[in-house]
C-alpha positions as CSV (number, residue, x, y, z in Angstrom):
1,M,2.7,12.0,20.7
2,G,-0.5,14.0,20.2
3,S,-3.5,12.7,18.3
4,Y,-6.7,14.5,17.6
5,L,-10.1,13.9,16.0
6,L,-12.6,16.5,14.7
7,A,-16.2,15.3,14.9
8,D,-19.3,17.5,14.7
9,Q,-17.3,20.7,15.2
10,I,-15.7,19.4,18.4
11,C,-12.0,18.6,18.7
12,Y,-11.0,15.5,20.8
13,L,-7.4,15.4,21.8
14,T,-5.1,12.9,23.5
15,I,-1.4,12.8,24.3
16,T,0.3,9.4,24.4
17,D,3.8,7.9,24.5
18,K,5.5,7.4,21.2
19,S,5.3,3.6,21.7
20,Y,1.5,3.7,22.1
21,P,-0.2,2.5,18.8
22,R,-1.8,5.3,16.8
23,K,-4.7,3.2,15.7
24,L,-5.5,2.5,19.4
25,A,-5.4,6.2,20.2
26,F,-7.7,7.0,17.3
27,S,-10.0,4.2,18.4
28,Y,-10.1,5.8,21.9
29,L,-10.9,9.2,20.4
30,Q,-13.6,7.8,18.2
31,E,-15.2,6.0,21.2
32,L,-15.2,9.3,23.1
33,A,-16.7,11.2,20.2
34,K,-19.4,8.7,19.7
35,E,-20.4,8.7,23.4
36,F,-20.2,12.5,23.7
37,G,-22.4,12.8,20.6
38,T,-25.0,10.4,21.9
39,S,-25.0,11.9,25.4
40,Y,-25.0,15.6,24.6
41,G,-25.7,16.0,20.8
42,T,-26.1,19.6,19.7
43,E,-26.1,20.9,23.3
44,A,-22.3,21.1,23.1
45,L,-22.5,23.6,20.2
46,K,-24.7,26.2,22.0
47,P,-22.9,29.6,22.3
48,N,-23.7,30.4,25.9
49,L,-22.4,27.4,27.8
50,R,-21.2,27.8,31.4
51,P,-17.7,26.6,32.3
52,Y,-17.4,22.9,33.1
53,A,-20.8,22.2,31.6
54,F,-19.9,18.7,30.7
55,V,-17.9,17.8,33.8
56,Q,-20.1,14.7,34.4
57,F,-18.6,13.3,31.1
58,D,-15.3,12.9,33.0
59,T,-16.5,9.6,34.5
60,F,-16.9,8.1,31.1
61,I,-13.5,9.5,30.0
62,S,-11.9,7.9,33.1
63,A,-13.5,4.5,32.5
64,T,-12.6,4.5,28.9
65,K,-9.1,5.6,29.6
66,R,-8.6,2.6,32.0
67,V,-9.7,0.3,29.2
68,Y,-7.3,1.8,26.7
69,Q,-4.4,2.3,29.1
70,D,-2.7,-1.0,28.5
71,S,-2.0,-1.3,24.8
72,R,-1.4,-5.0,25.2
73,A,-4.8,-5.8,26.7
74,Q,-6.7,-8.5,24.9
75,T,-9.6,-6.2,24.0
76,N,-7.3,-3.6,22.6
77,L,-5.4,-6.2,20.5
78,D,-8.8,-7.4,19.2
79,R,-9.7,-3.9,18.2
80,L,-6.4,-3.5,16.3
81,N,-6.8,-6.9,14.6
82,V,-10.3,-6.0,13.5
83,E,-9.0,-2.7,12.0
84,L,-6.1,-4.6,10.4
85,Q,-8.5,-7.2,8.9
86,D,-10.7,-4.3,7.5
87,V,-7.7,-2.7,5.9
88,T,-6.6,-6.0,4.4
89,R,-10.1,-6.7,3.1
90,V,-10.3,-3.3,1.4
91,M,-6.8,-3.6,-0.1
92,T,-7.6,-7.1,-1.4
93,K,-10.8,-5.8,-3.0
94,N,-9.0,-2.9,-4.6
95,I,-6.3,-5.1,-6.1
96,E,-9.0,-7.5,-7.4
97,D,-10.9,-4.5,-9.0
98,L,-7.7,-3.3,-10.6
99,I,-7.0,-6.7,-12.1
100,Y,-10.5,-7.0,-13.4
101,R,-10.4,-3.5,-14.9
102,G,-7.1,-4.3,-16.6
103,D,-8.6,-7.5,-18.0
104,S,-11.8,-5.7,-19.2
105,L,-9.8,-2.8,-20.7
106,D,-7.9,-5.3,-22.9
107,R,-11.3,-6.8,-24.1
108,I,-12.3,-3.4,-25.5
109,T,-12.2,-3.2,-29.2
110,P,-8.7,-2.1,-30.3
111,R,-8.4,1.5,-31.2
112,P,-5.8,2.9,-33.5
113,P,-2.5,2.9,-31.6
114,L,-1.8,6.6,-31.8
115,R,-4.0,9.5,-32.6
116,T,-2.5,12.9,-32.7
117,L,-4.0,16.3,-32.6
118,H,-1.9,19.1,-33.8
119,L,-2.5,22.5,-32.3
120,L,-1.1,24.9,-34.8
121,M,-1.2,27.9,-32.5
122,S,1.0,26.6,-29.8
123,G,2.9,23.9,-31.7
124,L,2.0,21.2,-29.1
125,V,1.2,17.7,-30.1
126,L,-1.2,15.7,-27.9
127,M,-1.2,11.9,-28.2
128,W,-3.7,9.4,-26.9
129,V,-2.7,5.9,-26.5
130,G,-5.2,3.1,-25.9
131,M,-5.0,1.0,-22.8
132,S,-4.6,-2.2,-24.9
133,T,-1.6,-0.6,-26.6
134,L,0.0,0.3,-23.3
135,S,-0.5,-3.2,-21.9
136,S,0.8,-4.8,-25.1
137,S,3.9,-2.5,-25.1
138,L,4.4,-3.3,-21.4
139,R,4.2,-7.0,-22.2
140,D,6.7,-6.6,-25.1
141,E,9.1,-4.6,-23.0
142,S,8.8,-7.2,-20.2
143,A,9.7,-10.0,-22.6
144,K,12.6,-8.0,-24.0
145,Y,13.9,-7.4,-20.5
146,R,13.5,-11.1,-19.6
147,K,15.5,-12.1,-22.7
148,Q,18.3,-9.5,-21.9
149,A,18.5,-10.7,-18.3
150,R,18.8,-14.3,-19.4
151,N,21.6,-13.4,-21.8
152,I,23.4,-11.4,-19.2
153,N,23.2,-14.3,-16.7
154,L,24.4,-16.7,-19.3
155,M,27.4,-14.4,-20.2
156,A,28.2,-14.1,-16.4
157,M,28.1,-17.8,-16.1
158,W,30.5,-18.3,-19.1
159,R,32.9,-15.7,-17.6
160,Q,32.8,-17.4,-14.2
161,Y,33.0,-21.1,-15.2
162,G,34.3,-20.9,-18.8
163,P,38.0,-20.8,-18.1
164,V,37.7,-23.6,-15.5
165,G,35.7,-25.7,-17.9
166,I,38.1,-25.2,-20.8
167,I,41.1,-26.2,-18.6
168,A,39.2,-29.2,-17.3
169,F,38.3,-30.3,-20.8
170,F,41.9,-29.8,-22.0
171,F,43.2,-31.9,-19.0
172,L,40.7,-34.7,-19.7
173,F,41.6,-34.6,-23.4
174,V,45.3,-34.9,-22.5
175,I,44.7,-37.9,-20.1
176,Y,42.5,-39.6,-22.7
177,W,45.1,-39.0,-25.5
178,R,48.0,-40.2,-23.3
179,F,46.4,-43.4,-21.9
180,F,43.6,-44.4,-24.2
181,W,44.8,-43.4,-27.7
């Protein structure tokens, strides 16, 4: 699998096995790009470079490659865990922001439910619906769905256990009538 990174008009490329983690490959490329940028800076972008001008950078590439070669090494796992924690933190913050925005949108003064603008030339009708109207209709539809689901479950239970219950009740009634009446 090939992975590449473009940084400062320079392309960094690596080819790995399919089983090698992509995050680790990109971490490797980012480390190479950072070191190359600090070591050579704008010198790499000059138009008249001689071939193999940066051959001394090969020692850093080899050393870094040895570190990243085993994807199960503890330092590599630590890097992956740190990136995973960062992603989790960002996702949690985004979800909290969405919840807060939804709550604050409901606090806005209610607008008329529907405002329409008729465009006579094209015959189109544009409708704007306030966020509070959308959330209340979603809430109403959710309650209606919950009620229908409860009714369907009750009907299924009656179909499944109703005949057995009626037969059992009839049997108990016959026994009661026969022996205790």
